[in-house]
Structures are given as C-alpha cells and as structure tokens.
DOSE-687179 format. One record per residue: x, y, z of N, C-alpha, C in turn; residue in one letter; chain; residue number from 1. Coordinates in steps of 0.2 Angstrom, whole numbers, plus 5000, padded with zeros to 4 digits. Example, Ala and Ser with C-alpha at 12.3 -4.5 7.8 and 13.67 -1.06 7.14 Angstrom:
   neast   nnorth    nup   caeast   canorth   caup   ceast   cnorth    cup   r   c     k
    5066     4972   5039     5062      4978   5039    5066     4984   5039   a   A     1
    5064     4989   5035     5068      4995   5036    5064     5000   5039   s   A     2
This chain:
   neast   nnorth    nup   caeast   canorth   caup   ceast   cnorth    cup   r   c     k
    5046     5283   5020     5044      5275   5020    5038     5274   5016   x   A     1
    5033     5278   5017     5027      5278   5011    5030     5280   5006   x   A     2
    5033     5284   5004     5035      5287   4997    5039     5282   4994   x   A     3
    5044     5278   4997     5047      5273   4995    5044     5268   4993   x   A     4
    5038     5267   4996     5034      5259   4995    5029     5260   4989   x   A     5
    5028     5268   4988     5023      5271   4983    5029     5270   4975   x   A     6
    5033     5273   4977     5040      5271   4972    5041     5265   4970   x   A     7
    5041     5260   4973     5043      5253   4973    5036     5251   4968   x   A     8
    5030     5253   4971     5024      5251   4968    5023     5252   4961   x   A     9
    5025     5259   4959     5025      5261   4952    5029     5258   4948   x   A    10
    5036     5257   4951     5041      5254   4948    5039     5247   4946   x   A    11
    5037     5243   4949     5034      5238   4947    5027     5238   4942   x   A    12
    5023     5241   4943     5018      5241   4939    5021     5243   4931   x   A    13
    5026     5249   4931     5029      5249   4926    5033     5246   4922   x   A    14
    5035     5239   4926     5039      5233   4922    5034     5229   4921   x   A    15
    5028     5229   4924     5024      5225   4923    5021     5225   4915   x   A    16
    5020     5233   4913     5016      5236   4908    5022     5234   4902   x   A    17
    5028     5235   4903     5033      5236   4899    5034     5228   4896   x   A    18
    5032     5223   4900     5034      5216   4900    5028     5213   4896   x   A    19
    5022     5216   4897     5015      5215   4894    5016     5218   4888   x   A    20
    5019     5223   4885     5019      5225   4877    5026     5221   4875   x   A    21
    5029     5219   4877     5035      5216   4873    5034     5212   4868   x   A    22
    5036     5215   4861     5034      5211   4856    5039     5206   4854   x   A    23
    5044     5204   4857     5049      5198   4856    5045     5192   4859   x   A    24
    5041     5191   4863     5038      5186   4865    5034     5184   4860   x   A    25
    5036     5177   4860     5032      5173   4855    5026     5169   4857   x   A    26
    5021     5169   4853     5015      5165   4855    5015     5159   4850   x   A    27
    5012     5154   4854     5013      5148   4849    5006     5146   4850   x   A    28
    5002     5142   4844     4997      5138   4844    4998     5133   4847   x   A    29
    4993     5127   4848     4994      5121   4852    4997     5117   4846   x   A    30
    4996     5117   4839     4998      5113   4835    5007     5114   4835   x   A    31
    5009     5122   4837     5016      5123   4837    5019     5122   4841   x   A    32
    5015     5120   4847     5019      5118   4854    5020     5110   4853   x   A    33
    5015     5107   4850     5016      5099   4849    5022     5098   4846   x   A    34
    5023     5101   4841     5029      5100   4836    5037     5104   4837   x   A    35
    5036     5107   4845     5042      5112   4846    5047     5108   4848   x   A    36
    5053     5109   4846     5059      5106   4846    5063     5110   4853   x   A    37
    5064     5107   4859     5067      5111   4864    5075     5110   4863   x   A    38
    5078     5116   4864     5085      5115   4865    5088     5110   4869   x   A    39
    5093     5106   4868     5095      5103   4874    5102     5103   4872   x   A    40
    5106     5103   4879     5113      5105   4879    5115     5095   4878   x   A    41
    5121     5094   4874     5123      5087   4874    5129     5088   4879   x   A    42
    5126     5081   4885     5131      5080   4889    5137     5077   4888   x   A    43
    5142     5079   4890     5149      5077   4889    5152     5071   4893   x   A    44
    5152     5066   4892     5153      5060   4895    5159     5056   4892   x   A    45
    5165     5055   4898     5170      5052   4895    5170     5045   4899   x   A    46
    5170     5039   4896     5170      5032   4899    5175     5029   4897   x   A    47
    5179     5027   4902     5186      5023   4902    5185     5017   4906   x   A    48
    5190     5014   4904     5191      5007   4909    5194     5011   4916   x   A    49
    5194     5007   4921     5196      5011   4927    5205     5012   4929   x   A    50
    5205     5016   4930     5213      5017   4930    5215     5013   4936   x   A    51
    5222     5012   4936     5226      5009   4941    5224     5010   4948   x   A    52
    5223     5017   4949     5222      5020   4956    5215     5020   4957   x   A    53
    5210     5018   4953     5202      5017   4955    5202     5010   4956   x   A    54
    5205     5005   4952     5205      4998   4953    5208     4999   4961   x   A    55
    5214     5001   4962     5216      4999   4970    5210     5002   4975   x   A    56
    5208     5008   4974     5203      5011   4979    5196     5004   4980   x   A    57
    5194     5004   4974     5189      4997   4975    5193     4992   4979   x   A    58
    5198     4989   4977     5200      4984   4981    5202     4984   4988   x   A    59
    5204     4991   4990     5205      4992   4996    5198     4993   5002   x   A    60
    5193     4995   4997     5187      4996   5001    5184     4989   5001   x   A    61
    5185     4985   4997     5182      4976   4997    5185     4974   5002   x   A    62
    5191     4974   5003     5195      4972   5010    5194     4975   5016   x   A    63
    5192     4982   5017     5189      4983   5023    5183     4980   5024   x   A    64
    5178     4980   5019     5170      4976   5020    5172     4968   5022   x   A    65
    5175     4965   5020     5178      4957   5020    5181     4957   5026   x   A    66
    5186     4962   5029     5189      4963   5035    5181     4963   5042   x   A    67
    5177     4967   5040     5172      4969   5045    5168     4962   5045   x   A    68
    5166     4958   5039     5163      4952   5039    5165     4948   5044   x   A    69
    5173     4947   5044     5177      4942   5048    5176     4944   5055   x   A    70
    5176     4950   5056     5177      4951   5065    5170     4951   5067   x   A    71
    5164     4954   5063     5157      4954   5067    5154     4948   5066   x   A    72
    5154     4945   5060     5150      4939   5058    5155     4933   5058   x   A    73
    5160     4932   5058     5164      4926   5058    5165     4924   5050   x   A    74
    5162     4928   5045     5163      4925   5038    5169     4927   5035   x   A    75
    5174     4922   5033     5179      4922   5030    5179     4923   5022   x   A    76
    5174     4921   5019     5175      4923   5012    5166     4924   5009   x   A    77
    5167     4928   5003     5160      4928   5000    5160     4924   4994   x   A    78
    5155     4921   4992     5154      4919   4985    5154     4923   4979   x   A    79
    5152     4929   4980     5153      4934   4975    5146     4936   4970   x   A    80
    5142     4932   4973     5135      4931   4969    5130     4935   4972   x   A    81
    5122     4933   4971     5118      4934   4975    5117     4930   4981   x   A    82
    5119     4925   4982     5120      4921   4987    5123     4925   4994   x   A    83
    5127     4929   4992     5130      4934   4999    5124     4939   5001   x   A    84
    5119     4939   4996     5115      4945   4999    5112     4944   5006   x   A    85
    5110     4938   5009     5108      4938   5015    5112     4939   5021   x   A    86
    5121     4937   5021     5126      4938   5023    5126     4945   5023   x   A    87
    5128     4951   5020     5128      4957   5018    5121     4960   5023   x   A    88
    5116     4957   5023     5109      4960   5026    5111     4959   5034   x   A    89
    5114     4954   5036     5115      4952   5043    5121     4957   5046   x   A    90
    5126     4958   5041     5130      4963   5044    5127     4970   5044   x   A    91
    5122     4971   5040     5119      4977   5042    5114     4977   5049   x   A    92
    5111     4971   5049     5107      4971   5056    5112     4971   5062   x   A    93
    5118     4967   5062     5122      4968   5067    5123     4975   5070   x   A    94
    5122     4980   5068     5124      4986   5069    5131     4987   5069   x   A    95
    5134     4985   5062     5142      4985   5061    5142     4991   5057   x   A    96
    5139     4995   5055     5139      5002   5052    5137     5008   5056   x   A    97
    5140     5013   5057     5138      5019   5060    5134     5023   5054   x   A    98
    5129     5026   5055     5125      5030   5051    5130     5035   5047   x   A    99
    5134     5038   5050     5138      5043   5047    5144     5039   5045   x   A   100
    5147     5033   5043     5152      5029   5040    5150     5030   5033   x   A   101
    5151     5035   5030     5150      5035   5023    5154     5029   5020   x   A   102
    5160     5030   5021     5165      5025   5017    5162     5017   5019   x   A   103
    5162     5016   5025     5159      5008   5026    5153     5007   5022   x   A   104
    5147     5011   5022     5141      5010   5018    5143     5010   5010   x   A   105
    5149     5015   5008     5150      5013   5000    5155     5008   4999   x   A   106
    5160     5005   5005     5161      4998   5004    5155     4991   5003   x   A   107
    5150     4993   5006     5146      4989   5004    5143     4989   4998   x   A   108
    5142     4996   4994     5139      4997   4989    5144     4993   4984   x   A   109
    5151     4993   4986     5156      4990   4981    5156     4983   4979   x   A   110
    5154     4980   4986     5153      4971   4986    5146     4971   4982   x   A   111
    5142     4976   4983     5135      4974   4981    5136     4976   4972   x   A   112
    5140     4979   4971     5142      4980   4963    5145     4975   4960   x   A   113
    5149     4972   4965     5152      4966   4961    5146     4960   4961   x   A   114
    5142     4960   4965     5137      4955   4965    5133     4957   4958   x   A   115
    5132     4963   4956     5128      4965   4951    5132     4962   4944   x   A   116
    5140     4964   4944     5143      4961   4940    5143     4955   4938   x   A   117
    5143     4949   4943     5143      4943   4942    5136     4940   4939   x   A   118
    5131     4943   4942     5124      4941   4940    5122     4944   4935   x   A   119
    5124     4949   4932     5121      4954   4926    5126     4954   4921   x   A   120
    5131     4952   4921     5137      4955   4915    5139     4961   4915   x   A   121
    5139     4965   4919     5142      4972   4919    5148     4972   4920   x   A   122
    5151     4979   4919     5158      4979   4920    5160     4986   4923   x   A   123
    5164     4988   4927     5166      4991   4930    5170     4996   4926   x   A   124
    5168     5004   4927     5171      5008   4921    5171     5015   4926   x   A   125
    5175     5018   4921     5177      5027   4926    5171     5030   4921   x   A   126
    5167     5035   4924     5162      5038   4922    5164     5045   4924   x   A   127
    5164     5050   4919     5166      5056   4919    5161     5062   4916   x   A   128
    5157     5066   4919     5154      5071   4916    5155     5077   4919   x   A   129
    5150     5083   4918     5151      5089   4920    5151     5089   4928   x   A   130
    5150     5085   4931     5148      5084   4939    5155     5082   4942   x   A   131
    5158     5076   4939     5166      5074   4941    5166     5067   4938   x   A   132
    5170     5064   4941     5173      5056   4940    5170     5053   4944   x   A   133
    5167     5046   4942     5164      5041   4946    5166     5035   4943   x   A   134
    5164     5029   4948     5166      5024   4948    5158     5020   4946   x   A   135
    5156     5016   4939     5150      5014   4940    5150     5007   4935   x   A   136
    5144     5005   4935     5145      4998   4930    5141     5000   4925   x   A   137
    5143     4997   4918     5141      4998   4912    5139     4991   4910   x   A   138
    5133     4991   4905     5131      4985   4901    5133     4986   4893   x   A   139
    5139     4981   4892     5142      4983   4888    5144     4989   4885   x   A   140
    5142     4991   4878     5145      4997   4876    5139     5001   4874   x   A   141
    5135     5001   4880     5128      5005   4878    5130     5010   4883   x   A   142
    5125     5017   4883     5124      5021   4889    5121     5018   4894   x   A   143
    5121     5013   4897     5116      5011   4903    5122     5009   4907   x   A   144
    5121     5015   4913     5127      5014   4920    5121     5013   4926   x   A   145
    5126     5009   4930     5122      5009   4937    5128     5012   4941   x   A   146
    5126     5014   4945     5132      5018   4952    5130     5015   4958   x   A   147
    5131     5008   4959     5131      5004   4966    5134     5007   4973   x   A   148
    5140     5011   4971     5143      5013   4977    5139     5017   4982   x   A   149
    5137     5021   4978     5132      5026   4983    5125     5023   4985   x   A   150
    5124     5018   4983     5117      5015   4983    5113     5016   4992   x   A   151
    5118     5014   4995     5116      5013   5002    5119     5018   5007   x   A   152
    5124     5021   5006     5126      5029   5010    5119     5033   5008   x   A   153
    5116     5034   5003     5112      5039   5001    5105     5037   5006   x   A   154
    5105     5031   5003     5098      5029   5009    5098     5030   5016   x   A   155
    5105     5029   5018     5105      5029   5024    5105     5038   5026   x   A   156
    5108     5041   5022     5108      5049   5024    5101     5051   5023   x   A   157
    5097     5048   5020     5090      5051   5018    5085     5046   5024   x   A   158
    5088     5043   5028     5084      5038   5032    5079     5035   5029   x   A   159
    5080     5032   5024     5077      5027   5020    5076     5020   5023   x   A   160
    5072     5016   5024     5071      5009   5026    5073     5005   5020   x   A   161
    5077     5001   5021     5076      4995   5015    5081     4988   5017   x   A   162
    5080     4985   5013     5084      4977   5014    5088     4977   5007   x   A   163
    5093     4974   5008     5098      4972   5003    5095     4968   4997   x   A   164
    5089     4963   4999     5087      4960   4993    5082     4964   4991   x   A   165
    5078     4968   4993     5074      4973   4989    5077     4977   4985   x   A   166
    5083     4981   4987     5087      4985   4982    5088     4981   4978   x   A   167
    5093     4974   4978     5094      4970   4972    5089     4969   4966   x   A   168
    5084     4967   4970     5078      4965   4966    5076     4971   4961   x   A   169
    5076     4978   4963     5074      4984   4960    5080     4986   4955   x   A   170
    5085     4985   4956     5090      4987   4953    5091     4982   4947   x   A   171
    5089     4975   4949     5091      4969   4944    5084     4971   4939   x   A   172
    5078     4972   4940     5072      4974   4936    5075     4980   4931   x   A   173
    5078     4984   4934     5079      4990   4929    5086     4987   4924   x   A   174
    5090     4984   4927     5096      4981   4922    5092     4976   4917   x   A   175
    5086     4972   4919     5085      4967   4914    5081     4971   4909   x   A   176
    5078     4977   4910     5073      4983   4907    5079     4985   4901   x   A   177
    5084     4987   4902     5090      4990   4898    5093     4985   4893   x   A   178
    5094     4979   4897     5097      4973   4893    5092     4972   4888   x   A   179
    5086     4971   4889     5080      4969   4883    5079     4975   4879   x   A   180
    5079     4980   4880     5078      4987   4876    5080     4986   4870   x   A   181
C-alpha cells in the first residue's frame, strides 16, 4: 500500500513538472487579454409558427385551467388581460393546484402567457434549439423570447414564494426593456 501511494505521488509530481514545462501554453499580457476574442458557438435556432398540434395542446391546457376556475371559484370566463391576475392568484391561494401537478401549473403559465400576448403584443411561436422544442412568446421578428409555460411550475419546484402580480411586473419590465432596445 505504501509503495502504491509513493508511486502515485511520483507520477503526480512528474505530470505537474511536464505540464509546467509545456511550451504550447501561451502567455498573454494584460493588453492581449483585453482584446482577446473568445471562440463562440453559434446556437442553431429554429423559429416557426405554432404547428396545429402545438396549438391544440395550448388550447387543451387553457380549457383545463378555465374548467378549474369554474369548479373552484365559480368564474366562468376570463377577460384575457391583466385584470385576470387577481383571479389567477385567488385560484392559487384556494389550494387548487397540487405542488407536483406540473401540467396544472403549466396551464396557468399558458393563460399567463396569453395575458402577456394581450398586454404587450407578443406572439406564440415554436422555438427549437439544441435542447429541444418549446412554445414561447416572441416580440415581433426579434430574438427576444419569453417562456411563460414554465414560469410557475419551476418556481413551485424550487419552493419559491411569489404572487402572480409580482411575476407579471418583473416580466413586463423585461419585455419593456427589450421593446425599447
């Protein structure tokens, strides 16, 4: 065991000395570092209108949330704008969502996204990158996207405390910033 340990230490020191003598390692002066251009990978994005199936999924989840509103709060319709935020908050406070019911929380995110569409002029699109395909909101033909579907399910997963109005104000501030850019 001692012989193995000593062999490991000797190998370790040898590797360190070889690495220290490696002439392929470049040294840069501060002036060179400030002007250094890092290699970046261009992320491949595919942005398209929602497919028929994606639209159907959104509509199905909207209906599920509206059915829940009718059953739990007696609310039969939403206005489709920020006036709906207090109603959505009441639904959360009523205990209508189980913490692990990701689909229900994501349905809330879809209806919340519809409010962002109405209030800020965004559009639902299909967004695909190297991670996968998602439904997102886009500001005109820019590369500014909002992903409202997971806003609440992620916050619940990480046990974050929030109100719908706080989330709306933060997101609206970000949207105004990229609209004004």
